[in-house]
N, C-alpha and C positions, 0 to 999 in steps of 0.2 A: 395234900401238900399245901402249906400256907406260904404266903409271900410277905410275912411280917419282917420288919427290920429288927436286928438285934437291939437290945437296950443300949443306950449311950454309956460309954465308959466314964468312970469317975476320974477326975484329974484336976490339975490346977486351973484349967480353963472351963470347968464344967459348971460354974456358978450360973446365976441368972443371966440369960443372954447367950451363954455358951461361948465357944471359941470364936474369936473375931468380934466379940461384942465391943461396943464403944467404951473406952475408958475415959473418965472425966479428965480433961486437960491434955489428952494425948495429941489432939489436933494442934493445939497451941504449941506443945513441945516440938512437934515435927516441923511446924512452920518456923519456929525460932531456930531450929537446927539448920533448916534449909537456907535461912537468911544469914547464918553465921559465916565469918571469914574462912573458917576451917573447911566448911562444906564447899564454899566457892573454890577454894584451893584444890580440893579433891576433884571437883567437877572439871576444873581447868586441866589438872593432870591427866584425867581420863580423856577428855576431848582433845588435848594437845597430842596425845599418842594415837588414839583410835581414828579420828577424822582424817588426818593426813595419810595414814597408812591404808585406810579403806579407800580413799580416793586414788592413791598410787596403785593399789591392786586392781581396782576397777579399770583404770586406764591401761594397765598391763594386760588385763584380760581382753579389753576391747581391741588393743593392738593386735593380739593374737587372732581374734575373730576377723578383723579387717584384713590382716595379711592372708589369712586362709581364704577369704572371699576374693580379694582383688590382686593378690600377688602369688598366684598359683605356681608360677615358674620359680620364684624365689623359695617358696616353701617346699618345692619338690627337689631342691638342690641336695645332692647326696653329700653327707658328711663322712660316713664310713660304711662301706658295704651297702646294706639296704636301709640304713638309718639316714633319714633326711632332716632338714631344718624343721619341718612341721612336727615331727615326732619329738625332737629335742625340745622345742618350745612348749609343746603340749606336756611333756614330762616336767618341764621347768614350772609349769602352772601348779602341778601337785607339790613340787618341792617348795615353792614360795608359800603355798597355803600352809604347809606344816611349819615352815620357818616363822611365819607371822604368828601362828598359834603359839608356838614355843616362846617367841619374843614377847607376846602379850602376856602370857602366863608369868614370865619372869618379871616383866614390868609391873604387873598387878601385885605380885608377891612382895616386891621390894619397895614400890612407891605408893600403890593405891591401898592395899590391905592395911598397912599400919595406920594410915590416915583414917580409913573407914572404921577401924577398930577403936581408935581414940574417940571418934565422934559417937560411936555406939556406946562405949563405956560412959562417956559424959551424959548421954541421954538416959541410960539405964540408972545411973547414980542420981539423976535429977539435979545435976549441978548446972 
């Protein structure tokens, strides 16, 4: 039994240097795009959404942990039957995680993706 690798597949990137090989002028193009006002706006849109929401979720999670450690009496308070505040807040952690993921997907689809697509098209067209 041999351990030889299969021959490389032929394709658009199979020329000299193979996939990922340096393309003349590509670094300059990417640098120009990165410095463009459109890219700056895309980055601000992303950061303006992601950073505050991430900070808010981390604080919410830390609040839950701190309450669990230092407010045992409060967390043990019965809400209904055997359901207590700790269980409700713990399940709310999962709920907020899914809500944030849905909200980000919606934000990306409506605000980030069109801007990124326009930048990508401009870069691919060489304009």
